[in-house]
Backbone as JSON Lines, residues from 0, in Angstrom:
{"i":0,"aa":"M","n":[111.3,-65.43,-163.74],"ca":[110.27,-66.45,-163.7],"c":[108.91,-65.79,-163.86]}
{"i":1,"aa":"E","n":[108.1,-66.25,-164.78],"ca":[106.77,-65.71,-164.99],"c":[105.78,-66.41,-164.07]}
{"i":2,"aa":"L","n":[104.94,-65.6,-163.42],"ca":[103.93,-66.16,-162.53],"c":[102.78,-66.74,-163.33]}
{"i":3,"aa":"D","n":[102.18,-67.79,-162.85],"ca":[101.05,-68.44,-163.49],"c":[99.79,-67.64,-163.22]}
{"i":4,"aa":"K","n":[99.22,-67.03,-164.25],"ca":[98.01,-66.22,-164.08],"c":[96.8,-67.08,-163.74]}
{"i":5,"aa":"A","n":[96.9,-68.38,-163.96],"ca":[95.78,-69.27,-163.65],"c":[95.72,-69.61,-162.17]}
{"i":6,"aa":"A","n":[96.84,-69.48,-161.47],"ca":[96.88,-69.85,-160.06],"c":[96.28,-68.73,-159.21]}
{"i":7,"aa":"V","n":[95.21,-69.04,-158.51],"ca":[94.57,-68.06,-157.63],"c":[95.24,-68.21,-156.27]}
{"i":8,"aa":"A","n":[96.31,-67.43,-156.1],"ca":[97.11,-67.5,-154.88],"c":[97.84,-66.18,-154.68]}
{"i":9,"aa":"C","n":[98.27,-65.96,-153.45],"ca":[99.04,-64.77,-153.11],"c":[100.37,-65.23,-152.53]}
{"i":10,"aa":"S","n":[101.43,-64.57,-152.94],"ca":[102.75,-64.97,-152.47],"c":[103.18,-64.26,-151.18]}
{"i":11,"aa":"L","n":[102.34,-63.39,-150.63],"ca":[102.68,-62.69,-149.38],"c":[102.47,-63.58,-148.17]}
{"i":12,"aa":"G","n":[103.25,-63.34,-147.14],"ca":[103.06,-64.02,-145.87],"c":[101.94,-63.35,-145.08]}
{"i":13,"aa":"P","n":[101.49,-63.97,-143.99],"ca":[100.36,-63.45,-143.21],"c":[100.53,-62.0,-142.72]}
{"i":14,"aa":"R","n":[101.71,-61.64,-142.23],"ca":[101.92,-60.26,-141.76],"c":[101.85,-59.26,-142.89]}
{"i":15,"aa":"D","n":[102.44,-59.62,-144.02],"ca":[102.41,-58.72,-145.18],"c":[101.0,-58.6,-145.75]}
{"i":16,"aa":"I","n":[100.26,-59.68,-145.73],"ca":[98.87,-59.63,-146.2],"c":[98.07,-58.67,-145.33]}
{"i":17,"aa":"E","n":[98.24,-58.75,-144.02],"ca":[97.51,-57.87,-143.11],"c":[97.88,-56.41,-143.33]}
{"i":18,"aa":"K","n":[99.16,-56.14,-143.52],"ca":[99.61,-54.76,-143.78],"c":[99.0,-54.24,-145.09]}
{"i":19,"aa":"R","n":[99.02,-55.07,-146.13],"ca":[98.46,-54.67,-147.42],"c":[96.95,-54.43,-147.31]}
{"i":20,"aa":"R","n":[96.28,-55.31,-146.57],"ca":[94.84,-55.15,-146.36],"c":[94.54,-53.81,-145.69]}
{"i":21,"aa":"E","n":[95.35,-53.43,-144.73],"ca":[95.17,-52.14,-144.05],"c":[95.38,-50.98,-145.01]}
{"i":22,"aa":"E","n":[96.37,-51.09,-145.89],"ca":[96.61,-50.03,-146.88],"c":[95.42,-49.87,-147.81]}
{"i":23,"aa":"W","n":[94.89,-50.98,-148.3],"ca":[93.7,-50.93,-149.15],"c":[92.53,-50.32,-148.39]}
{"i":24,"aa":"N","n":[92.32,-50.79,-147.17],"ca":[91.2,-50.31,-146.36],"c":[91.29,-48.8,-146.14]}
{"i":25,"aa":"D","n":[92.48,-48.3,-145.79],"ca":[92.66,-46.86,-145.57],"c":[92.28,-46.06,-146.81]}
{"i":26,"aa":"L","n":[92.69,-46.53,-147.97],"ca":[92.38,-45.83,-149.22],"c":[90.9,-45.92,-149.56]}
{"i":27,"aa":"L","n":[90.35,-47.11,-149.48],"ca":[88.97,-47.32,-149.92],"c":[87.93,-46.72,-149.0]}
{"i":28,"aa":"V","n":[88.09,-46.88,-147.7],"ca":[87.1,-46.35,-146.75],"c":[86.91,-44.85,-146.94]}
{"i":29,"aa":"A","n":[87.98,-44.15,-147.15],"ca":[87.92,-42.69,-147.27],"c":[87.49,-42.21,-148.66]}
{"i":30,"aa":"N","n":[87.56,-43.07,-149.68],"ca":[87.4,-42.56,-151.04],"c":[86.4,-43.27,-151.95]}
{"i":31,"aa":"V","n":[85.98,-44.48,-151.63],"ca":[85.05,-45.19,-152.52],"c":[83.66,-44.58,-152.41]}
{"i":32,"aa":"V","n":[83.08,-44.29,-153.57],"ca":[81.71,-43.77,-153.6],"c":[80.74,-44.77,-154.22]}
{"i":33,"aa":"E","n":[81.28,-45.76,-154.95],"ca":[80.42,-46.77,-155.55],"c":[81.21,-48.05,-155.79]}
{"i":34,"aa":"R","n":[80.55,-49.18,-155.57],"ca":[81.1,-50.51,-155.85],"c":[80.09,-51.23,-156.72]}
{"i":35,"aa":"R","n":[80.58,-51.83,-157.81],"ca":[79.69,-52.57,-158.7],"c":[80.32,-53.9,-159.08]}
{"i":36,"aa":"V","n":[79.48,-54.91,-159.2],"ca":[79.91,-56.2,-159.72],"c":[79.97,-56.06,-161.24]}
{"i":37,"aa":"I","n":[81.06,-56.51,-161.83],"ca":[81.21,-56.58,-163.28],"c":[81.6,-58.0,-163.63]}
{"i":38,"aa":"P","n":[81.5,-58.38,-164.9],"ca":[81.91,-59.74,-165.27],"c":[83.35,-60.02,-164.82]}
{"i":39,"aa":"G","n":[83.51,-61.04,-164.02],"ca":[84.83,-61.47,-163.57],"c":[85.4,-60.72,-162.38]}
{"i":40,"aa":"G","n":[84.67,-59.72,-161.86],"ca":[85.24,-58.98,-160.74],"c":[84.42,-57.82,-160.25]}
{"i":41,"aa":"V","n":[85.1,-56.69,-160.02],"ca":[84.46,-55.51,-159.43],"c":[84.91,-54.23,-160.13]}
{"i":42,"aa":"R","n":[84.07,-53.22,-160.02],"ca":[84.43,-51.86,-160.44],"c":[84.19,-50.95,-159.24]}
{"i":43,"aa":"L","n":[85.21,-50.2,-158.89],"ca":[85.12,-49.24,-157.79],"c":[85.26,-47.84,-158.36]}
{"i":44,"aa":"A","n":[84.41,-46.93,-157.91],"ca":[84.53,-45.52,-158.26],"c":[85.01,-44.8,-157.01]}
{"i":45,"aa":"L","n":[86.13,-44.1,-157.14],"ca":[86.73,-43.37,-156.02],"c":[86.72,-41.88,-156.3]}
{"i":46,"aa":"R","n":[86.65,-41.09,-155.24],"ca":[86.76,-39.64,-155.38],"c":[88.12,-39.31,-156.02]}
{"i":47,"aa":"P","n":[88.13,-38.31,-156.87],"ca":[89.4,-37.92,-157.48],"c":[90.19,-36.96,-156.59]}
{"i":48,"aa":"S","n":[90.21,-37.23,-155.3],"ca":[90.93,-36.39,-154.34],"c":[92.43,-36.45,-154.61]}
{"i":49,"aa":"E","n":[93.12,-35.46,-154.08],"ca":[94.59,-35.38,-154.22],"c":[95.26,-36.67,-153.77]}
{"i":50,"aa":"G","n":[96.04,-37.25,-154.63],"ca":[96.83,-38.42,-154.3],"c":[96.13,-39.76,-154.41]}
{"i":51,"aa":"V","n":[94.81,-39.78,-154.64],"ca":[94.08,-41.05,-154.69],"c":[94.57,-41.92,-155.83]}
{"i":52,"aa":"A","n":[94.66,-41.38,-157.03],"ca":[95.1,-42.18,-158.18],"c":[96.52,-42.7,-157.98]}
{"i":53,"aa":"A","n":[97.39,-41.87,-157.43],"ca":[98.78,-42.3,-157.2],"c":[98.84,-43.42,-156.17]}
{"i":54,"aa":"R","n":[98.08,-43.31,-155.09],"ca":[98.06,-44.37,-154.08],"c":[97.5,-45.66,-154.68]}
{"i":55,"aa":"L","n":[96.46,-45.52,-155.49],"ca":[95.85,-46.68,-156.12],"c":[96.84,-47.37,-157.06]}
{"i":56,"aa":"R","n":[97.53,-46.6,-157.87],"ca":[98.52,-47.17,-158.79],"c":[99.65,-47.88,-158.03]}
{"i":57,"aa":"R","n":[100.07,-47.3,-156.92],"ca":[101.12,-47.92,-156.1],"c":[100.66,-49.27,-155.57]}
{"i":58,"aa":"L","n":[99.43,-49.32,-155.03],"ca":[98.91,-50.58,-154.51],"c":[98.76,-51.63,-155.62]}
{"i":59,"aa":"I","n":[98.32,-51.19,-156.77],"ca":[98.16,-52.13,-157.89],"c":[99.5,-52.71,-158.3]}
{"i":60,"aa":"E","n":[100.53,-51.88,-158.36],"ca":[101.86,-52.4,-158.7],"c":[102.33,-53.43,-157.68]}
{"i":61,"aa":"L","n":[102.06,-53.18,-156.41],"ca":[102.41,-54.15,-155.37],"c":[101.62,-55.44,-155.55]}
{"i":62,"aa":"E","n":[100.34,-55.33,-155.87],"ca":[99.5,-56.51,-156.05],"c":[99.93,-57.33,-157.27]}
{"i":63,"aa":"K","n":[100.37,-56.67,-158.31],"ca":[100.81,-57.4,-159.51],"c":[101.98,-58.33,-159.19]}
{"i":64,"aa":"A","n":[102.78,-57.93,-158.21],"ca":[103.94,-58.74,-157.83],"c":[103.56,-59.99,-157.04]}
{"i":65,"aa":"C","n":[102.41,-59.97,-156.36],"ca":[102.07,-61.11,-155.5],"c":[100.78,-61.83,-155.9]}
{"i":66,"aa":"C","n":[99.94,-61.18,-156.67],"ca":[98.65,-61.76,-157.06],"c":[98.47,-61.63,-158.57]}
{"i":67,"aa":"A","n":[99.22,-62.42,-159.3],"ca":[99.21,-62.33,-160.77],"c":[97.91,-62.8,-161.39]}
{"i":68,"aa":"W","n":[96.99,-63.31,-160.59],"ca":[95.73,-63.82,-161.11],"c":[94.69,-62.72,-161.32]}
{"i":69,"aa":"I","n":[95.08,-61.46,-161.04],"ca":[94.15,-60.33,-161.16],"c":[94.6,-59.4,-162.28]}
{"i":70,"aa":"S","n":[93.64,-58.95,-163.07],"ca":[93.87,-57.93,-164.08],"c":[93.35,-56.6,-163.52]}
{"i":71,"aa":"W","n":[94.14,-55.54,-163.68],"ca":[93.8,-54.23,-163.12],"c":[93.68,-53.19,-164.22]}
{"i":72,"aa":"S","n":[92.73,-52.27,-164.06],"ca":[92.57,-51.18,-165.01],"c":[92.09,-49.94,-164.25]}
{"i":73,"aa":"I","n":[92.69,-48.79,-164.54],"ca":[92.28,-47.52,-163.91],"c":[91.93,-46.53,-165.02]}
{"i":74,"aa":"V","n":[90.8,-45.84,-164.83],"ca":[90.4,-44.76,-165.72],"c":[90.15,-43.54,-164.86]}
{"i":75,"aa":"E","n":[90.83,-42.44,-165.2],"ca":[90.64,-41.2,-164.45],"c":[89.75,-40.25,-165.24]}
{"i":76,"aa":"G","n":[88.78,-39.67,-164.54],"ca":[87.85,-38.71,-165.12],"c":[87.2,-37.96,-163.98]}
{"i":77,"aa":"D","n":[85.86,-37.86,-164.03],"ca":[85.14,-37.25,-162.91],"c":[85.38,-38.03,-161.62]}
{"i":78,"aa":"M","n":[85.58,-39.31,-161.78],"ca":[85.93,-40.21,-160.68],"c":[87.17,-40.99,-161.12]}
{"i":79,"aa":"V","n":[87.81,-41.65,-160.17],"ca":[88.88,-42.59,-160.49],"c":[88.22,-43.96,-160.45]}
{"i":80,"aa":"E","n":[88.13,-44.61,-161.6],"ca":[87.48,-45.92,-161.66],"c":[88.52,-47.03,-161.74]}
{"i":81,"aa":"L","n":[88.35,-48.01,-160.88],"ca":[89.22,-49.17,-160.84],"c":[88.41,-50.39,-161.22]}
{"i":82,"aa":"D","n":[88.87,-51.13,-162.21],"ca":[88.32,-52.44,-162.53],"c":[89.35,-53.47,-162.09]}
{"i":83,"aa":"A","n":[88.91,-54.44,-161.33],"ca":[89.75,-55.56,-160.92],"c":[89.0,-56.83,-161.31]}
{"i":84,"aa":"T","n":[89.61,-57.63,-162.18],"ca":[88.97,-58.86,-162.63],"c":[89.94,-60.03,-162.5]}
{"i":85,"aa":"A","n":[89.37,-61.19,-162.27],"ca":[90.17,-62.4,-162.15],"c":[90.37,-63.01,-163.54]}
{"i":86,"aa":"Y","n":[91.58,-63.49,-163.8],"ca":[91.84,-64.15,-165.07],"c":[91.08,-65.47,-165.17]}
{"i":87,"aa":"Q","n":[90.82,-66.09,-164.02],"ca":[90.14,-67.38,-163.98],"c":[88.85,-67.26,-163.17]}
{"i":88,"aa":"P","n":[87.78,-67.96,-163.58],"ca":[86.5,-67.86,-162.87],"c":[86.59,-68.16,-161.37]}
{"i":89,"aa":"Q","n":[87.46,-69.07,-160.97],"ca":[87.54,-69.42,-159.55],"c":[88.03,-68.26,-158.69]}
{"i":90,"aa":"G","n":[88.61,-67.25,-159.29],"ca":[89.08,-66.1,-158.52],"c":[88.06,-64.99,-158.38]}
{"i":91,"aa":"T","n":[86.97,-65.06,-159.14],"ca":[85.99,-63.96,-159.16],"c":[85.38,-63.71,-157.8]}
{"i":92,"aa":"E","n":[84.85,-64.73,-157.15],"ca":[84.2,-64.53,-155.85],"c":[85.19,-64.1,-154.78]}
{"i":93,"aa":"L","n":[86.4,-64.63,-154.84],"ca":[87.45,-64.22,-153.91],"c":[87.74,-62.73,-154.07]}
{"i":94,"aa":"L","n":[87.87,-62.29,-155.29],"ca":[88.13,-60.88,-155.58],"c":[86.97,-60.0,-155.11]}
{"i":95,"aa":"R","n":[85.75,-60.42,-155.37],"ca":[84.58,-59.63,-154.93],"c":[84.52,-59.56,-153.41]}
{"i":96,"aa":"G","n":[84.83,-60.63,-152.73],"ca":[84.84,-60.6,-151.27],"c":[85.92,-59.69,-150.75]}
{"i":97,"aa":"W","n":[87.07,-59.69,-151.39],"ca":[88.2,-58.84,-151.0],"c":[87.78,-57.38,-151.01]}
{"i":98,"aa":"F","n":[86.97,-56.99,-152.01],"ca":[86.56,-55.59,-152.12],"c":[85.17,-55.32,-151.56]}
{"i":99,"aa":"G","n":[84.7,-56.22,-150.69],"ca":[83.46,-55.96,-149.96],"c":[82.19,-56.14,-150.74]}
{"i":100,"aa":"M","n":[82.21,-56.96,-151.76],"ca":[81.02,-57.21,-152.57],"c":[80.43,-58.57,-152.21]}
{"i":101,"aa":"T","n":[79.14,-58.63,-152.18],"ca":[78.5,-59.92,-151.96],"c":[78.45,-60.66,-153.28]}
{"i":102,"aa":"P","n":[78.34,-61.99,-153.24],"ca":[78.28,-62.76,-154.49],"c":[77.16,-62.27,-155.39]}
{"i":103,"aa":"A","n":[77.42,-62.29,-156.68],"ca":[76.42,-61.84,-157.69],"c":[75.3,-62.85,-157.8]}
């Protein structure tokens, strides 16, 4: 069954959402050096520390299974850059809030 990319929803239950939130928080608090608003979402720059890109890719794969309304992109270089954008405009502010950004 293909998930509807237009639906801004998460298929996780409350306990799983909290666990996932903690995983994101653990990774981001220790490694984010910059957060920027981009069209449709956010761009995060993370330190290229050992294991950061692998942890980020793991979390993204998990998110793809429950939040199909988000598009993810990672670029590795001097920093590990993550772009997260909503397929639909109604998801943009939700996504920005999720990653600690104030409305644009």
